[in-house]
N, C-alpha and C positions, 0 to 999 in steps of 0.2 A: 504494500500500500504506500503510495507516494505522500510525502508530507506537503502540506500547503506552504506556500511561500511565507517567510517570517515577516510579520508586520512590526516595524520598530515601535509602534505605539502600544503594543501588547507587552506586558511585563509578566514574567513568571512569578506569581505571588509567593510560591513556596521558597524560591531562592531569595526573593526580596526579604521575607520574614527571617530566613536563616542568616542573611548578611546583617540585618538589623540587630538580631539577637547577639551575634558575635561582637558587633561593635559596642553594644551596651555592656557586655561582660568585661571588656578591657578597661582598666582604669586609665585615666588621662596620664600621659607620661609627664614626669616632672623634669624640667631642665636641670642639667647638672650644675652644681654650684649656685643654686638659687639662694639669694641672700634675703635678709629681713627687709631691706629697703627697696627691693625690686631690681629691675634690670638696668636702671639708669646708673651709669658709673659715677655720676656727679651727685647722686642722691644724698650722700653723707655730707658733702659740702653745702648743699642747699639746706639740709636740716640744721646744720650748725649756724648758717647765716640767719635762718628764721629764729632760732633760739637767741642769738645775739641781738637781733632787732627787737624782739619782744622784751628781752631783759633791759635793753636801753630805754624802751618806752616807760618802764617802771622806775629805773634808777636815775635817769637824767632829770626828770622833774623834781626829784628830792633835793638835788644839788642846786637847783635854780632858786630855791627859797632862801 
């Protein structure tokens, strides 16, 4: 018996469900060397700058009186 020509709009539901199940079982891969501050290499400098600015906003007004 000859197979009918394949229609690209028709999807094999069983293989779709199987692929979806396998994708769901795998945990998301974690990048090696992931740091607390994220992937930005300048994140530490930015964090220190923000802390210095916030501290200056509280310390400088005390010296102006």
